[in-house]
C-alpha positions, 0 to 999 in steps of 0.5 A: 383475579379469578378469586376476586371475581368469585368473591364479588359474585358471592357478595352480589348474591348476598346483597340480592338476598338481603334486599329480597329479605328486607323487602319481604319483611318490610311488606310483612310488617306492613301487612301485619300492621294493616291486619292488626288495624282491621282486627281491631276495627272488627273487634270493636264492631263485634263488641258493639254488636255484643253490647247491643245484643246483651241489652236486647236479651233483657228486653220485653219489647218482643216484636221490636227486639226480635227484629233487631236481634235478627238484624244484628245476627245478619250484620255479624256475618258481614264483619271481618275476622278478629285475632284468632285467640279472641275469635271464639271468645267474642263469638260465644259472647254474642251467641249467648246473648242471642240464645238468651233473648230467643229463649225468653222470647219463646217463653214471653207469655210466662215472663209477662205474666210473672212480671205482672205478678211481681208488680202486684206483689210489690203493691201488696207488700207496700200496702201490708207495710202500711197496715202493719205500722203502729200508730206512731209510724203511720204517715201523715199522708196515709190516705193519699198513699193508700189511694195512690196504691189502690188506683194503681191496683185497680188500673192494672191489667187483669191477670188470668192466673190462679196465683193472683187470688193469693195476692188479691186475698192479701190485698183485701185483708190489708186494705180492710184492716187499714180502713177499719183500723185507721178510720180517722185517716180516711174520713171524708174520702171514698174509703171512709168506713161510714161513707162506705156503709151509707153507700151500701145501705143506699144500694141495698134500698135501691135493689130491694125496691125492685124486689118489692115490685116483684112481690106486689106483682105476685100478691099475697101481701097484707094491705099495710105491706101492699101500701108500703110496697107501692110507695117503694115500687113507685120509685122503682117503677120510674127507674123501670120505665113507668107503664111499659110492659112487664117484660120490659120492666124486668129487663130494665130492672135487670139493668139496674141490678147490674149497675148496682152490682158494678157500684158495689164492686167499686166500694172499699172492702169492709168486714164489720158485722154491719157490712156483712149484714148489708152484703147478704141483703144485697146479694139476696135482693139481687138474686130475687130480681134477677130470678124474676127478670129471667122468668120474664125473658130478661137478659141477666148476664152481667157483674157476678152477684157473688163474693170470695168465700173468705169474705163478706164484703166486696173489695174494689179492683179484684181481677 
């Protein structure tokens, strides 16, 4: 009897132990299932934050992206734990995206400049490809395509960099080559070489009429020269304000020259001998009028009356 009671006690203890063990492992499985679910949900949240951070890392919307990146960093701290063997990997991924963005943000001005240079480079390459095409490869819509590229080039944001000069020189060379090599394709447009020369002649005549006014005021001309000068000066005098004072006339003359210079800069580039001759005459005439305007107290700041050293004719869109 005593033995039966002893064994009964042992069985009871064993049952209590198994019950406790089963309860523990059941609760452990439930806890592990709950934690796995939380880990999975947290991992999904962190992966979403990584994906967004990686998109922002390439952004050039600097202020907006900077604010959002900081918000993502704050949100990351609120997300719970993930599996230990994935924790370092996902954190390194997020940190790498954030570090990349803020490194780019620190160098944002250089990046913006390079982006503008790349855009210009692409336009120059497109124009050079058209200029290099043989007669058989020239597209039927050559003039429209060149005008489209030229409009985009002229509207591009100016680039304060010495590097852009190389691109400007390449652009001008390709454009002048196209205009003179494919003149028929541009007939009737503002890139028609004949039309450009005519506009150059009119601008030269307009400024030279102002030069004649300066010569007449100084005297020293023969009667025939004075008569011719007076005829030309009559036109210039109307533009300069009629019978106003000499100082006012020359201030007006300076304004007329500035307008002429601005118009000259908008002309398509030409490098023919005729264009070089007109360019030299235009610059000389502008210089003489501006010198006279300065002597009369005129304000002569404005578009520069100069050209790149390697060229004789003005191109449009030089930044």
